[in-house]
Structures are given as C-alpha cells and as structure tokens.
C-alpha positions in Angstrom: -18.9 -20.2 -6.3 -16.9 -22.3 -8.7 -18.7 -24.6 -11.0 -15.7 -26.3 -12.5 -11.8 -26.3 -12.0 -9.3 -28.4 -13.5 -5.5 -28.2 -13.5 -3.1 -30.8 -15.1 0.5 -30.9 -16.1 3.8 -29.5 -14.6 5.2 -26.1 -14.2 8.3 -26.6 -16.1 9.9 -29.4 -18.3 12.2 -30.6 -15.5 11.7 -34.2 -14.6 11.2 -33.2 -10.9 8.9 -30.2 -11.7 5.9 -29.3 -9.3 2.6 -30.0 -10.6 0.4 -27.1 -11.9 -2.1 -25.7 -9.2 -4.7 -22.9 -9.2 -2.2 -20.7 -7.5 0.5 -21.3 -10.2 1.3 -18.0 -12.1 1.0 -17.3 -16.0 2.3 -14.5 -18.1 -1.0 -13.1 -19.5 0.4 -11.2 -22.5 -2.4 -9.3 -24.2 -5.1 -11.2 -21.9 -4.1 -8.7 -19.2 -4.5 -5.5 -21.2 -8.2 -5.1 -20.1 -6.9 -4.3 -16.6 -5.4 -1.0 -17.8 -8.8 -0.2 -19.4 -10.5 -0.7 -16.0 -7.9 1.7 -14.5 -8.7 4.3 -17.3 -12.5 4.0 -16.5 -11.6 4.6 -12.8 -9.9 7.9 -14.0 -13.3 8.9 -15.6 -15.3 8.1 -12.6 -13.0 10.3 -10.5 -13.5 13.2 -12.9 -9.8 13.3 -14.2 -11.0 12.9 -17.8 -14.3 12.3 -19.8 -14.4 9.5 -22.2 -15.0 11.9 -25.2 -12.4 14.5 -24.2 -9.2 14.9 -26.4 -6.3 13.2 -24.8 -3.8 15.7 -26.0 -3.1 17.6 -22.6 -1.6 14.4 -21.3 -0.4 12.9 -24.6 0.9 15.8 -26.5 2.9 13.5 -28.8 -0.4 12.6 -30.7 -1.6 16.2 -31.2 0.1 16.9 -34.6 -0.1 13.4 -36.3 -1.3 13.2 -39.8 -3.1 10.5 -41.5 -1.4 8.4 -44.1 -3.0 6.8 -47.1 -2.1 5.7 -50.5 -2.6 8.1 -53.3 -5.3 6.9 -55.7 -5.1 9.9 -58.0 -3.6 10.5 -61.5 -0.3 11.6 -59.8 0.1 8.4 -57.8 3.3 7.5 -59.6 5.0 10.6 -58.7 3.5 10.8 -55.2 2.4 7.4 -54.0 1.5 8.5 -50.5 -0.6 11.2 -49.0 -0.7 12.9 -45.6 -3.4 15.0 -44.4 -4.3 16.3 -40.9 -7.3 14.6 -39.2 -10.5 16.3 -38.8 -11.3 14.6 -35.6 -9.5 14.5 -32.2 -8.3 11.3 -30.4 -10.3 10.8 -27.1 -9.9 8.3 -24.4 -12.8 6.3 -25.9 -10.9 5.8 -29.1 -7.9 4.4 -27.2 -10.1 2.1 -25.2 -11.8 0.7 -28.3 -8.8 0.7 -30.6 -10.3 3.2 -33.0 -7.9 6.0 -32.6 -5.9 5.3 -35.8 -2.5 5.0 -34.1 -0.4 2.1 -35.4 2.9 0.6 -35.1 5.9 1.2 -37.4 5.6 -2.5 -38.6 2.4 -1.8 -40.4 2.9 -2.4 -44.1 1.6 1.0 -45.2 3.9 2.8 -42.9 7.0 0.6 -43.8 6.3 1.4 -47.6 5.9 5.1 -47.0 9.1 5.2 -45.0 11.0 3.5 -47.7 9.5 6.0 -50.3 11.1 8.8 -48.3 14.6 7.2 -48.4 14.2 5.7 -45.0 15.5 2.2 -45.5 16.5 1.2 -41.9 13.5 0.0 -39.6 12.4 2.6 -37.2 11.8 1.3 -33.6 8.4 1.9 -32.3 8.0 4.9 -30.0 7.5 3.8 -26.4 5.4 6.4 -24.4 6.4 6.6 -20.8 4.9 7.9 -17.6 6.7 11.2 -18.1 7.0 13.1 -21.3 10.6 12.5 -22.2 10.3 13.5 -25.9 7.7 14.5 -28.3 9.6 13.1 -31.3 6.7 10.7 -32.3 6.2 10.6 -36.1 4.3 7.5 -36.9 1.2 8.7 -38.7 -2.3 7.6 -38.1 -3.9 5.1 -40.5 -7.5 6.5 -40.3 -9.6 9.3 -39.0 -10.2 8.7 -35.2 -13.3 6.8 -34.6 -13.5 5.5 -38.3 -11.5 2.3 -38.2 -10.1 -0.4 -35.8 -6.7 -1.5 -35.4 -5.2 -3.6 -32.5 -1.9 -3.1 -31.3 -0.5 0.3 -30.5 -3.3 1.8 -28.3 -2.4 0.0 -25.2 0.9 1.5 -24.7 -0.4 5.0 -25.0 -3.3 4.2 -22.7 -0.8 2.9 -20.1 1.1 6.2 -20.3 -2.1 8.2 -20.2 -3.3 6.6 -16.9 0.3 7.2 -15.3 0.4 10.9 -16.3 -3.1 11.4 -15.3 -2.7 10.0 -11.9 1.0 10.8 -11.3 1.7 7.2 -10.4 3.4 4.3 -12.1 0.7 2.1 -13.6 1.6 -1.0 -11.7 1.5 1.1 -8.4 -2.0 2.5 -9.3 -3.4 -0.7 -10.3 -2.1 -2.5 -7.2 -3.8 0.1 -4.9 -7.0 0.6 -6.9 -7.8 -2.9 -8.3 -5.8 -5.6 -6.9 -5.9 -4.5 -3.3 -9.6 -4.0 -3.1 -10.2 -7.4 -4.4 -7.7 -9.2 -2.2 -5.7 -10.3 -5.2 -2.2 -11.5 -3.9 -0.6 -13.5 -6.7 -0.5 -11.0 -9.4 2.2 -8.5 -10.3 3.7 -6.5 -13.1 7.1 -6.8 -11.8 7.8 -10.5 -11.2 11.5 -9.9 -10.8 10.6 -8.1 -7.5 8.2 -11.0 -6.4 10.3 -14.1 -6.3 7.6 -16.1 -4.4 5.4 -15.4 -7.6 8.1 -16.0 -10.1 8.9 -19.4 -8.4 5.3 -20.5 -9.1 5.3 -19.4 -12.7 4.8 -21.9 -15.6 7.7 -22.2 -18.0 6.9 -20.9 -21.6 7.1 -23.7 -23.9 7.0 -24.2 -27.7 5.4 -26.9 -29.8 6.8 -27.6 -33.2 5.3 -30.3 -35.4 5.2 -33.6 -33.5 8.5 -32.9 -31.7 8.7 -33.0 -27.8 7.9 -29.5 -26.2 10.9 -27.0 -26.1 11.6 -24.3 -23.7 10.7 -21.0 -25.2 13.0 -18.1 -24.9 10.9 -15.6 -23.4 11.9 -13.9 -20.0 9.5 -13.7 -17.3 8.4 -10.1 -17.3 5.5 -7.7 -17.1 2.1 -9.0 -15.9 1.9 -12.4 -14.3 -1.3 -13.7 -12.5 -2.9 -16.9 -11.2 -6.1 -18.2 -12.4 -7.5 -17.8 -8.9 -6.7 -14.1 -9.0 -7.9 -13.5 -12.6 -11.1 -15.5 -11.7 -11.6 -13.0 -8.6 -11.4 -10.1 -10.9 -13.8 -11.4 -13.5 -16.1 -12.5 -10.8 -16.3 -8.7 -9.7 -16.9 -7.4 -13.1 -19.9 -9.6 -13.7 -21.3 -9.2 -10.1 -24.3 -7.0 -9.5 -22.1 -4.6 -7.5 -18.3 -4.3 -8.3 -16.0 -3.3 -5.9 -13.7 -1.4 -8.3 -16.1 0.2 -10.7 -19.3 1.9 -10.5 -22.5 0.8 -12.5 -21.9 3.1 -15.4 -18.4 1.8 -15.9 -19.5 -1.8 -15.5 -22.0 -1.3 -18.1 -19.3 0.1 -20.6 -17.3 -3.2 -20.2 -20.2 -5.0 -21.9 -21.8 -2.4 -24.2 -21.1 -2.3 -28.0 -19.1 0.8 -29.1 -19.4 0.6 -32.8 -22.7 1.6 -34.6 -24.2 -0.7 -37.4 -22.8 0.1 -40.7 -19.9 2.0 -39.3 -16.4 2.0 -40.5 -15.1 0.9 -37.3 -17.5 -2.1 -37.0 -16.7 -3.3 -40.7 -12.9 -3.0 -39.6 -13.1 -5.1 -36.6 -15.4 -7.7 -38.3 -13.0 -8.3 -41.1 -9.6 -8.0 -39.3 -9.9 -11.1 -37.3 -6.2 -12.1 -36.9 -5.9 -11.3 -33.3 -9.1 -12.8 -32.1 -10.6 -15.5 -34.4 -9.1 -18.8 -33.2 -9.5 -18.2 -29.4 -13.0 -16.8 -29.8 -14.0 -19.8 -31.9 -14.5 -18.3 -35.3 -13.9 -20.7 -38.2 -11.4 -19.5 -41.0 -14.3 -19.7 -43.5 -16.4 -17.0 -41.7 -15.7 -14.1 -43.7 -17.5 -11.5 -41.5 -17.3 -12.1 -37.8 -20.4 -11.4 -35.6 -18.5 -9.2 -33.1 -18.2 -5.7 -31.8 -16.0 -4.0 -29.2 -16.6 -2.7 -25.7 -14.5 -0.4 -23.7 -12.7 -3.6 -22.4 -12.6 -6.3 -25.2 -14.3 -8.3 -27.9 -18.0 -8.5 -27.9 -19.8 -11.5 -29.3 -22.9 -10.5 -31.0 -24.1 -13.9 -32.3 -23.3 -17.4 -31.1 -19.7 -18.5 -32.4 -19.7 -21.9 -34.1 -16.5 -23.3 -32.5 -16.7 -22.1 -29.0 -20.5 -21.8 -28.5 -19.9 -18.4 -26.9 -23.4 -16.8 -26.9 -24.3 -13.2 -27.8 -23.2 -10.9 -24.9 -19.9 -12.6 -24.2 -16.9 -10.4 -23.7 -13.6 -12.0 -24.4 -9.9 -11.7 -25.1 -6.8 -13.8 -25.3 -3.0 -13.4 -24.9 0.1 -14.7 -26.7 0.7 -18.0 -24.8 -2.9 -19.1 -25.7 -4.3 -17.7 -22.6 -8.0 -16.9 -23.0 -10.8 -15.4 -20.7 -14.4 -14.9 -21.3 -17.4 -13.4 -19.3 -21.1 -13.0 -19.5 -22.7 -10.5 -17.3 -26.4 -11.5 -17.7 -25.6 -15.2 -17.4 -23.3 -14.7 -14.4 -20.7 -16.7 -16.0 -17.0 -16.3 -16.5 -14.2 -18.7 -17.4 -10.5 -18.8 -17.9 -8.4 -21.2 -20.1 -4.8 -20.9 -19.2 -1.7 -22.2 -20.9 1.9 -21.1 -21.7 2.2 -22.9 -24.8 3.4 -21.4 -28.1 3.1 -20.8 -31.0 0.0 -18.5 -30.9 -3.0 -20.3 -32.0 -1.4 -23.6 -31.7 -4.1 -25.9 -33.2 -4.0 -28.6 -30.5 -4.2 -26.1 -27.8 -7.0 -24.3 -29.4 -8.9 -27.4 -30.0 -8.7 -28.2 -26.2 -9.8 -24.7 -25.5 -12.8 -24.9 -27.9 -13.8 -28.1 -26.2 -13.6 -26.5 -22.9 -15.8 -23.5 -23.9 -18.4 -25.6 -25.6 -18.7 -27.8 -22.7 -19.1 -24.8 -20.4 -21.8 -22.9 -22.5 -23.7 -26.2 -23.5 -23.9 -27.1 -19.8 -24.5 -24.0 -18.1 -25.9 -21.4 -20.6 -29.6 -22.1 -19.8 -29.2 -23.2 -16.3 -29.8 -21.1 -13.2 -26.2 -20.5 -12.2 -26.3 -17.8 -9.8 -28.3 -16.1 -7.2 -27.1 -12.7 -5.8 -24.3 -14.4 -4.0 -20.7 -13.8 -4.8 -19.8 -15.8 -8.0 -16.4 -17.2 -8.8 -15.8 -18.2 -12.4 -15.0 -21.5 -14.1 -11.4 -22.1 -14.9 -9.1 -24.7 -16.0 
C-alpha cells in the first residue's frame, strides 16, 4: 500500500501545460540502469552464465585489454605510462558491481596516455552492440578486475552482454521478462515508438542562478517511466516473493559485494562524485559509509542528510531522479524531477527533506504485513 504520494507542478513550461500526475513519465537516466542488472541476474537464474564466469565468450572485445598505470620508476621521464596484462579475468559480477576496471576514454589517465603516444584528437567511446560488429576496442583497464571501483562504462557492456546472451534486443527482453510480469505499462526504452507515453513526459528544464527555468536541450530518448511503474518494480524487489527474481537473486540486490579493507571498498568510499548529494552524504565526510550490491549503492551507516539507514539500497539519475529501497523495513521511495543541473542544490535540499521525513516517520513503525506493498513516491 502507498503511505504517501504527492505530485506538484506542470509537465512543461508552456502556460497551458497539464499538471503532473503519478502517471506522468520521466527520463530516468542512470536511475534506470539497475533494471539491466535485474535482467543479467535472470540470465544467471536460467543457467546462461554464472556470476564468476569470465564474460569473454560473449564479450571478446574485453579479452586482450591491458591495465594502464603511471610509471613510478626511475625511467618515468622516458616511459611515463605502463601497460601490463591483468592477472584476473573480468566476470559478470565485476560488471554488475563496477569493479571490472573498464573505463571511458574521457578518464584523465587515458587521455594523458593517448597524448603521450601522439594521439591528440579525442577518441570516441566504443559502443558495444547486441552483435559483435568490431573487436577494435583499445581503451585499457584502469585496475585489476575486482580490485577497484569505477562508475560509468560497465553498463554499456552489461547491456550488450544480456542481448548477446539471450539473442534478443535488451528492450525486448526486459519488456517480456520484467515489465510484462509486473503489469508495467507506462515504461519504454523507445519513447519515439510510444507517442502516448511521450505525450505524458515531463519537459527537461535547467535552473541557472536565480533566473527563470529554461528548457533543456535534451531529446526524449532511451528509458522513460512513470513513478507508478517504478514503484511497482521496487515493491516487487522488497516483497517476500518477487515475481521476476528468485530468492537468491533478490538477496544479491541487497548484499554487500566488497570485503572490509578491500581495494574496491576503499575506492567506492572515496569516489563519491556520482552518489554523494542524492544519497545525503555531506561534502566534509571524507570516507562514505557505503558498499555496493549487484544492483546499486548500499548504505552501511545512517547518512546524515537523508537519514537513509543501514541496509538501504539507492541510486540516482541525471535529472535529479532518486530511488531508495529497504528490504527489511519494507519501505521504498521515489523522488522524481526532470530538473538540471545534476545535484542542483535547491532540488537536492527538497529531496533530502523528503527522505528525512520518510525515514524519521516510518523507520521504526510497523509498516507492512505480508501484503503487497507499494512504495512512497513524490
């Protein structure tokens, strides 16, 4: 059941725009990436792959990558960078928890290395596809698989992996195996083919200083969803018996992946750029009390600004779209906007007030029985 729901504002900046409703649709950005993680776990359940099996059969582009590092030796001036083969193989688990070592070309170390080899023009990021069109992928790893954490590049490879493994387009697979079983109707990876959903989409807007909001120049593409649909998905994941995952896979959505004192745990706790503000971590907290599951960020100690308690799994997307869920407390919540820039202070302040209010009011109350539970949303 829904404990709290509130929607305010209008779908666009037009004077005659419709009011926002729970069935309005939003571009999720990175907030929707965990759905691909669910699809990958379903592949494990069906025996198509194991979590700790190398992925090279289906992602051969990754098989011969070297690890790039700075040369700290006496010959650094003559040879500033080093390349060496990894001693570990990339597995599905590494892709799911962002510990594969795969990176984007925009990483500073890669850019500096490219320039040292005479490559002055930026190289576009390789886009893995459902079919292997080329194995010309040369962006090196930044660390040994399993021994670091870097957010960004893994999702593209994970998406291609699921498509190649299932011989289906990712959107088709997810529609048949995740959305349809849950009765999700207002979510699509191709809004251009669903005009009735595109018509309900909030306009992306931009706030700059104290000026009036301006339309942001972002085309409506890739995953859009409604708060109602996302609530249905989160409700299933925190339920005693999921319709889309078995109990083992459900457990993995909430289980920490990085061991104490591990390099991966140290990396995620110090690299907070992608999650600090929407999770409620203050800028003066140097080591965030977090871990990672096979779905998203895991809170291990109560966070000061959001009051998210230990056990909360959460993530966010570019237009300041944030979701959180807690399996033991049977609570889940969605804060939905389409307002830029990322981590806009006014928006984050409102989001933190929402999350504090939820956790302070409901954390210790008897929220649910064994009935179906629909999350809070706003």
